[in-house]
C-alpha positions as CSV (number, residue, x, y, z in Angstrom):
1,M,98.4,145.5,50.1
2,R,98.7,146.5,53.7
3,T,97.2,149.3,55.8
4,Y,99.7,151.8,57.3
5,K,99.6,154.9,59.3
6,V,101.1,157.7,57.1
7,L,102.8,161.0,58.0
8,T,103.4,163.6,55.4
9,V,106.8,165.4,55.8
10,R,108.3,168.2,53.6
11,Q,111.4,167.4,51.6
12,P,114.3,167.1,52.3
13,W,113.2,166.3,55.8
14,A,111.4,163.1,54.6
15,H,114.6,162.0,52.8
16,L,116.7,162.7,56.0
17,I,114.3,160.6,58.1
18,I,114.5,157.7,55.7
19,D,118.3,157.8,55.4
20,G,118.6,157.7,59.2
21,T,120.0,161.3,59.6
22,K,116.9,162.8,61.3
23,T,115.7,160.6,64.1
24,V,113.3,163.1,65.7
25,E,110.4,164.7,63.8
26,N,108.9,167.8,65.4
27,R,105.1,168.2,65.7
28,T,102.8,170.5,67.6
29,W,100.6,167.6,68.4
30,K,101.0,164.1,69.7
31,T,99.4,160.7,69.3
32,D,99.0,157.6,71.4
33,Y,99.9,155.5,68.4
34,R,103.3,153.7,68.4
35,G,104.6,151.4,65.6
36,P,105.3,151.5,61.9
37,I,104.6,154.8,60.0
38,A,105.0,155.2,56.3
39,I,106.8,158.5,55.5
40,H,105.1,160.5,52.7
41,A,107.3,163.1,51.0
42,A,105.2,166.2,50.4
43,A,105.1,168.0,47.1
44,S,106.6,171.1,48.9
45,V,110.2,171.6,49.6
46,C,112.5,173.6,51.9
47,R,115.3,174.7,49.5
48,E,117.4,176.2,52.3
49,T,117.7,172.7,53.9
50,I,118.5,171.0,50.7
51,E,121.5,173.4,50.3
52,Q,122.4,173.0,54.0
53,F,122.7,169.2,53.7
54,E,124.2,169.5,50.1
55,L,121.5,167.3,48.6
56,D,120.7,167.0,44.9
57,P,117.0,168.0,44.5
58,D,116.8,165.8,41.4
59,E,117.4,162.7,43.6
60,L,114.5,163.5,46.0
61,H,111.0,162.1,45.5
62,F,108.0,164.3,46.0
63,G,104.3,163.4,46.4
64,A,105.1,159.8,47.3
65,V,105.6,157.4,50.2
66,I,109.3,156.8,50.3
67,G,109.8,154.6,53.3
68,I,108.8,153.3,56.7
69,V,110.0,154.1,60.3
70,E,109.0,152.9,63.7
71,L,107.4,155.6,65.9
72,A,109.1,154.6,69.2
73,D,108.1,157.5,71.5
74,I,106.9,161.1,71.7
75,V,108.9,163.3,73.9
76,T,109.1,166.9,75.1
77,Q,112.9,167.0,75.4
78,H,115.6,165.3,73.3
79,R,119.3,165.7,72.8
80,S,119.0,165.5,69.0
81,P,120.0,168.7,67.3
82,F,116.9,168.2,65.2
83,F,114.6,168.6,68.2
84,T,112.8,171.9,68.4
85,G,109.5,170.7,70.0
86,P,107.0,171.1,71.3
87,F,106.7,167.3,70.7
88,G,109.5,165.2,69.3
89,W,108.5,162.0,67.5
90,V,111.3,159.6,68.1
91,L,111.8,157.5,64.9
92,K,113.8,154.3,64.6
93,K,114.5,151.6,62.0
94,P,114.2,153.6,58.8
95,R,113.7,151.6,55.7
96,A,113.6,153.0,52.2
97,M,110.9,151.7,49.9
98,R,110.2,152.1,46.2
99,P,108.3,155.4,46.0
100,V,104.5,155.1,45.8
101,P,102.8,158.2,44.4
102,M,99.9,159.6,46.4
103,R,98.5,162.8,47.9
104,G,99.5,163.7,51.4
105,Q,97.2,164.8,54.2
106,L,97.4,166.6,57.4
107,K,98.0,164.8,60.7
108,L,98.5,161.0,60.9
109,F,96.3,159.2,58.3
110,T,95.7,155.7,57.2
111,A,96.2,154.3,53.7
112,S,96.4,150.9,52.0
113,L,99.8,150.6,50.3
114,N,101.8,148.0,48.5
115,L,105.3,148.9,49.6
116,R,108.5,147.1,48.4
117,H,112.0,147.6,49.5
118,R,114.3,149.5,47.2
């Protein structure tokens, strides 16, 4: 068991972060923290985005931590097509993990997790 910073993200954005497609997560707030962040897939979904990226909703996990990324930086400008601001969390080194069911929270929160690679 290890303690992680955790960020809840709606699906399919959480999936797109962990598969390496989405390298910038937009937030209205910033943090001084840099380092590993567990990505929690929220129970809510953006169906329009699932269709846009031609994803199978039955293959997405909800209400669970699905992977880890490194929060490398927080920027106010980025060339990524995913950047809309005002703050772009630059994410690197995505790693999928076996889903760990849990409730999400607002903001960046801390949780003790036993994560294992898929």
